[in-house]
Phi, psi and omega in degrees: 000133182299147179255010179236094181247139179242145183239137176234116172239262173280336177205168182284138178227154178124181010277155175239157169282166178300316181298323181293318183286328175295319179296322177296322178295320179295330180270006178065019173275346170244117182263167181302327184271355178291151184261137178230159178209147173207171179301130182109339176269134182285334182206173176301138186229143176302143181299325182285356176261001175265118184300128176086359182269308180250130176304141184302320183296334183271356185273123175283168177304136182301138175238141179294118179231129178279165179297147181298152179295152179300133174253170176306322180291316180295322179296322178299318179298315182294321179295318180296319180295328180279354176094017179281133179301158186290355176296338180275357185272146174273163175105206183300121181291342181269349182212103182284166180292168183294139173282143183291117182284356185265339183232178181066028184281350184291119180224152178288333183279339185084359179269160172296143183304320182289326177292315179296321178299319177298315183293341177300335185256351191293329177245025179067217184295338179294309179292330176299315179296318182300310183288329178293324179282324184280318184276118182244356188245315188269113184285339174299314179290317182296325177296312181295324178296314180292321178296325177295317180299311183292315184294303186278336171295317178296319178294324178294316178299320179297319178297321179295318180296320178296319178296318179296317179299321179297320179292321179296317179295323177299318182290321186276308188282320184266300184289327182274309184260348180071021182263083181292323182297315180294318180297319181299320180296311182293319180296324178295319178296319178294327177296320177295318178300318179298318179296319179298317179297318181296316179294321178297320179298313180296314181297317178296320180300314180296313181300312184291326177294319179296314181297318179295319180294333178273013180064031177259133171272074184281120188253120175289153187306314183256306183299323180295321178294319178295316180299318179300314182296328179291338182267353182279000000 
């Protein structure tokens, strides 16, 4: 059973797990005439036509209902599935809406878009470069690859600069001026900065892998904007 279910009443909601949407049906927050969709369904479908979702006794006679009109949220899903960068999405600029997991599956890698998006971050900017060069069709993957390059490439450069600064201070403060105490203090501060950068790198990698696997075009404040512009 799919774990990505979407509900449309007055507006699009989701994604929900199957258990969550069944519980809503039991609480009558999902009615027989409400529209639902998940991977494997060609179009929005009445809840009472999904086996096991609405009790048979509660289902009214089927009435012909067309799919709901596109809403801003639904349009965002369709755009993401078509590979449009998240700059075209409405809403929070730092977190675009969910990409539609049912369409836009065509990829150069042959992997599912969310799996490829996750792998863009697994080796930092190295995996980002690999997927950016290999993937030529799916913009969801290309966005995550470019964001990985910009984010972790920038953090790597920052780590290199801190290392160079540490060597310069070693040469100037200790070997040049003979001030071991001052060098130790400054080197200790640089060591703390290095640890912070390393923890930030690890934390961002985990966060971005989770977001990509959930089909989210999650955009970091600076790196995401740069990545978007590179895809335009």
